[in-house]
Phi, psi and omega in degrees: 000123177273150180275139179269001181273126178275140179288139182293148179242144180277165179296321181296318179296322178294325181289326180295337186287321186248145178296328180296321179294322180296316180293324179293319179295321178298319178297318179298319182293315180294325178293320179295320179295319180296318179295320180294317179295321181294321181292319182288328183264003182292152180299324181297318180292320179298319179295319180296318180296319179292328180288318183274343183076016180251152176227165178290153181303324182292315179295321180299318180295319179297317181296320181296318180294320178295322180295323179294321182286326185299311179301321179298318179294319181295318180291324179289325182298312180299316181296320178294318179297317180297316179298317179296320179297316179297319179296319180294318179295322178298318178297318180297315179297320178296316179293325178296317178299317179297320180296318179296316179300319179295319178297318180298321181288317185280335182301310177301323179297318179295318180297315179295322178295321178295320179296319179293324182284336184301311179302322180296318179297314180300317179297320181294327183278310187277342173063241186299321181299317179294321179297322179295323180289322183274352181294145180295144182296142180293146180290145178302142181291132179285163179300316181296318179295322179295317179298317179298317180294320180296317180290328176292322176301316179298318180295319181288326175295328177296328177284327180284320183238068178292344182260011182304139185200169174293134185266033174244135176283129177202158179240344181204169182302323181296315180296321178295321179297313181295315181297324180291322177296320181290338185285354179294132178061026175206180182267157176296328178300314180294323178294314181296331177281343184262324188293333179304315179289324180296312182287337174292326180276325184227081185284340184231164176301325180295320179295317182287328179297332181263009184290148172283125185307317183295324179289321177294320179300320182294324180290325184259009181307319182301341182275353181080157181049040190294330180290312179295321180290322178297320178297317179295318181295317179293320181293314181291329178293320178292322178295320178296318180294316187274325188254337185233020174066028178079011181242149177281125180290154182255023179236143181300318183300326181278320183296320184288353176276349181282144178300132177079008183246121176247190183296321181298310180298320180296318180292325177298315181291313182297315184288326187255342178253336183237355179072021178269122183300141178195154179257124181262106182264084173264190184297325180290313180299318181297316182296313183289324178299326178283321178296324181273004177062032173283336182202159174246006184282157176251337182277129182303322181293319179290323176298315178302316182294319182288321179290326179297334178282344183274324188245151174298150183300327181295342181267350192302312185293310181290328174302316179300315180298316183295315180296317180294319176302313182295321179293328181279334186259323186235306187271070185290165182289311187272319184217084180294147180271071184300324182290346179244013184276127181287347180242028184301323183292344180260359187262119178287350179255015180303134181108352177292334180243200182289123182261344178290124185302317183292318178290324181294325180300329181287348180266352182291148183238166178054219187296336178292333178254009180082022182249163177297155178278199182259342182266137174286331179233075182287164177298158182300329184274003180289126186278349183269183178273149176290157181286150177284153178291167181299132178089351180284149182289000000 
């Protein structure tokens, strides 16, 4: 016999049976969670909790767990940061050391490279001047080349000064001898202005040998050193009268025995009064011979000997005139007129004086500069003006 009584069923069991019940239950559950969440997160509840200092058990647990984790993180963070900082500083110091080492190595290379590059830069900037500095030094001039150059200078000077002559006025060997003695430490012009009155008073060696010293001194005073020169003139006049029959000797050995007569004076007399070749080494000749590198000597006798080896004996007298002419007119002692010199290309000392042509022209003297010469009675072929007499304006 079966029982007709049905077992009672619970609501949950009934709900599991039908899908509608399941969806209704799900809706109830989600609504309850939403209400709980809203209630716990509402501003009113938060205010109440903050006022009472109480929190829900779930939040308290969450906060406690967060508080435990936070110190650990904080403590770990500093140690980690410190370790990272130390590592970073170590890396920085290592890189700095490497940079310094690299600078030390590369600095000399840069300096050497800069030094190597410097000449190139200078050359690019200075151009010709740098090329002149870096150009190889010229080879020393050989003896043969110097002799050729010296003889060419003589030939060209002969073309420039075809009228070269002794710049002392004289009519005979005695007058030339006296005028040459007086020319020491003065100009030929001053001597030429003085000798007319002198020779008018003492025309012969015998007359001058008998001269009163004070009267002779007064006549030659304009030439300077008049006392010493008067003594020499009286002495050589007496020697000519007593030893040479009143005549000027025509030999070097005899002339140098006369008072006040040296090799220079003797060669002037021999070359121009007797036609005997000789080199006259006066201040002009000495200066130019050294400028032209014919000699390095300072002593007149040695200069004479070395120059005599360069030129034929037949050229000695006229060579002396040409060189002295050039020294007085163009190649001055203090400021040579290099820019107006006709033999500048042959001169190893070119540039010692004024090289500008226009400025150099203003330095020329005598007939080269359009001025009177030194002789009151110059030779007929002299192209310049005669010198004015003593005292003339």
